[in-house]
C-alpha positions as CSV (number, residue, x, y, z in Angstrom):
1,M,0.0,0.0,0.0
2,L,2.8,2.4,0.9
3,G,4.5,1.7,-2.4
4,Q,1.3,2.3,-4.4
5,S,0.8,5.6,-2.5
6,I,4.3,6.7,-3.3
7,T,3.9,5.8,-7.0
8,R,0.5,7.5,-7.2
9,N,1.8,10.7,-5.6
10,G,4.9,10.6,-7.9
11,L,2.7,10.3,-10.9
12,I,0.5,13.2,-9.7
13,L,3.6,15.4,-9.2
14,A,5.0,14.5,-12.6
15,A,1.7,15.3,-14.2
16,F,1.5,18.6,-12.4
17,A,5.1,19.5,-13.5
18,V,4.3,18.6,-17.1
19,A,1.1,20.7,-17.0
20,T,2.9,23.6,-15.5
21,A,5.7,23.4,-18.1
22,L,3.1,23.3,-20.9
23,L,1.3,26.3,-19.4
24,I,4.5,28.4,-19.2
25,A,5.5,27.4,-22.7
26,G,2.1,28.3,-24.0
27,T,2.2,31.7,-22.3
28,Y,5.7,32.4,-23.6
29,L,4.7,31.6,-27.2
30,Q,1.6,33.8,-26.9
31,T,3.5,36.8,-25.6
32,R,6.8,36.4,-27.4
33,E,5.7,38.2,-30.5
34,R,4.1,41.1,-28.5
35,I,7.1,41.5,-26.3
36,S,9.3,41.6,-29.3
37,E,7.1,44.2,-30.9
38,E,7.2,46.3,-27.8
39,Q,11.0,46.1,-27.5
40,R,11.3,47.1,-31.1
41,A,9.0,50.1,-30.6
42,A,10.9,51.2,-27.5
43,E,14.3,50.9,-29.3
44,E,13.0,52.9,-32.2
45,R,11.7,55.6,-29.9
46,A,15.2,56.1,-28.5
47,L,16.7,56.3,-31.9
48,L,14.1,58.8,-33.0
49,Q,15.1,61.1,-30.3
50,I,18.4,61.5,-32.2
51,V,17.1,61.3,-35.7
52,P,13.5,62.4,-35.9
53,R,11.2,60.6,-38.2
54,E,11.0,63.5,-40.6
55,A,14.8,63.5,-41.0
56,H,14.9,60.1,-42.7
57,D,12.7,58.0,-45.0
58,N,13.8,54.4,-44.2
59,S,13.2,52.1,-41.3
60,L,16.1,52.5,-38.9
61,L,15.6,49.1,-37.3
62,D,15.8,47.3,-40.7
63,D,18.9,49.1,-42.0
64,T,21.8,47.9,-39.8
65,L,25.4,46.9,-39.7
66,P,26.9,44.7,-36.9
67,A,29.1,46.7,-34.5
68,P,32.3,44.9,-33.6
69,V,32.7,43.4,-30.2
70,G,36.0,44.0,-28.5
71,D,36.8,47.1,-30.6
72,D,39.1,49.5,-28.6
73,K,37.0,52.5,-29.5
74,L,33.4,51.2,-29.0
75,K,34.4,48.8,-26.2
76,L,31.2,46.7,-26.6
77,A,30.8,43.6,-24.5
78,E,28.2,42.0,-26.7
79,P,26.9,42.3,-30.3
80,R,24.9,45.4,-31.1
81,P,23.6,46.9,-34.4
82,I,24.7,50.1,-36.0
83,Y,21.6,51.8,-37.4
84,R,21.7,53.9,-40.6
85,A,19.3,56.7,-41.4
86,R,18.7,57.4,-45.1
87,R,17.1,60.0,-47.2
88,D,16.4,59.2,-50.8
89,G,18.6,56.2,-50.4
90,R,21.7,58.1,-49.2
91,V,23.0,57.3,-45.7
92,E,22.9,60.6,-43.8
93,T,23.4,59.5,-40.2
94,V,24.7,56.5,-38.4
95,L,23.7,55.6,-34.9
96,V,26.5,53.8,-33.3
97,P,26.4,51.9,-30.0
98,A,29.2,52.4,-27.5
99,R,30.1,51.6,-23.9
100,A,31.9,53.7,-21.3
101,P,33.4,51.0,-19.1
102,D,34.7,53.5,-16.6
103,G,31.5,55.1,-15.2
104,Y,31.4,55.7,-11.4
105,S,29.1,52.8,-10.7
106,G,29.9,50.6,-13.7
107,A,29.6,50.6,-17.5
108,I,27.4,53.1,-19.3
109,D,25.8,52.1,-22.6
110,L,25.3,54.8,-25.2
111,V,24.2,55.3,-28.7
112,V,25.9,58.1,-30.6
113,G,24.3,59.6,-33.8
114,V,26.9,60.8,-36.3
115,E,26.1,62.8,-39.4
116,R,27.8,62.3,-42.8
117,D,29.9,65.4,-42.2
118,G,31.3,64.0,-38.9
119,S,29.2,66.1,-36.5
120,I,27.1,64.6,-33.8
121,A,23.4,64.4,-34.3
122,G,22.8,63.5,-30.7
123,V,23.8,61.1,-27.9
124,R,21.6,59.1,-25.6
125,V,22.4,56.9,-22.6
126,L,20.6,53.6,-22.9
127,A,21.6,52.0,-19.6
128,H,23.6,53.0,-16.5
129,R,23.9,52.5,-12.8
130,E,25.0,55.9,-11.8
131,T,24.1,57.6,-8.5
132,P,20.5,59.1,-8.5
133,G,20.7,62.8,-8.2
134,L,24.3,63.0,-9.2
135,G,25.7,60.8,-12.1
136,D,22.2,60.0,-13.4
137,K,22.1,63.5,-15.0
138,I,23.6,61.9,-18.1
139,D,20.1,60.5,-18.7
140,R,18.0,62.8,-20.9
141,R,15.1,62.2,-18.6
142,K,17.0,63.7,-15.7
143,G,18.5,66.8,-17.4
144,D,19.8,68.3,-20.7
145,W,23.5,67.8,-20.2
146,I,23.7,65.1,-22.8
147,D,22.4,67.7,-25.4
148,S,25.7,69.5,-25.2
149,F,27.2,67.0,-27.6
150,A,24.9,68.0,-30.5
151,G,26.9,69.6,-33.3
152,R,30.2,68.7,-31.9
153,S,32.9,66.9,-34.0
154,L,36.5,65.9,-33.8
155,K,37.3,69.4,-34.9
156,N,34.8,71.1,-32.6
157,P,36.3,71.3,-30.0
158,A,39.9,70.9,-30.7
159,P,41.3,67.4,-29.6
160,A,42.9,68.8,-26.4
161,Q,39.6,70.2,-25.3
162,W,37.6,67.0,-25.6
163,K,37.5,66.8,-21.9
164,V,35.3,67.9,-18.9
165,S,35.9,71.4,-17.5
166,K,37.7,70.0,-14.5
167,D,40.3,68.6,-16.9
168,K,40.5,71.9,-18.8
169,G,38.0,70.8,-21.5
170,V,34.8,72.3,-22.8
171,F,32.2,69.9,-21.3
172,D,30.6,70.7,-18.0
173,T,30.5,68.4,-15.0
174,F,27.9,67.9,-12.4
175,T,28.2,69.2,-8.8
176,G,29.6,66.3,-6.9
177,A,30.1,64.1,-10.0
178,T,33.1,64.2,-12.3
179,I,33.8,60.6,-13.1
180,T,30.5,60.0,-14.8
181,P,30.6,62.9,-17.3
182,R,34.3,62.3,-17.9
183,A,33.5,58.7,-19.0
184,V,30.7,59.7,-21.3
185,V,32.8,62.4,-23.0
186,A,35.6,60.0,-23.6
187,A,33.3,57.3,-25.0
188,T,31.7,59.8,-27.3
189,R,35.0,61.0,-28.6
190,R,36.1,57.4,-29.2
191,T,32.9,56.7,-31.1
192,L,33.6,59.7,-33.4
193,E,37.1,58.3,-34.0
194,Y,35.6,54.9,-34.9
195,V,33.2,56.5,-37.4
196,K,36.0,58.5,-38.9
197,A,38.1,55.4,-39.4
198,N,35.2,53.4,-40.9
199,E,33.2,56.1,-42.7
200,A,33.6,54.6,-46.1
201,T,31.8,51.4,-45.0
202,L,29.3,53.1,-42.6
203,F,28.0,55.6,-45.1
204,A,28.2,53.3,-48.2
205,G,25.3,51.8,-50.0
206,D,22.2,53.0,-51.7
207,A,18.5,52.2,-51.4
208,A,19.0,48.8,-52.9
209,A,21.5,47.9,-50.2
210,T,19.2,48.3,-47.1
211,G,19.0,45.5,-44.6
212,T,21.6,43.8,-42.4
213,E,25.1,43.8,-44.0
214,K,28.6,42.9,-43.1
215,G,30.2,45.3,-40.6
216,P,33.4,47.3,-40.7
């Protein structure tokens, strides 16, 4: 009797485990597509803050190049796409992912929009762990400091001034926080250098070449 009871309880538990697994799998399959669509929409919203919809006529999320992992300029830890904004088939802006590994509280993930002429269309912080009320001012939702990069280039300011004001550069710091803006300034400059070195590939292609292509 004891053996039969153990067997019966084991079968009940096994059936319950299978039913639970099937329920979880079914829920995942039902929500996977919706989650993917929501993630895609959120990603596009961030890109459109840099390159407004009226400034391009292609789908940013469908016109990409792979960014290299381990590159000493971008310092990416995992594969990320480089997005390209076109008008009449001509690539006008590239949106390049980058990482500042030396933030105060850890790595800071960025996307830097660079125009064909080498100037910055805009910079946005995608993820960070900086201190609330201090370092988190790099986030556009917390302040407009990040807007100070718009229009800048490797020639504006001069190379020696691509630093925060505390280091005799042109970029402001935050009261009580220097490490965070210093890391973002350095990462942004490195991204400009990466684009300059790879501009022939990044800005190549015409309307017929849209889609995912081989990276630099």
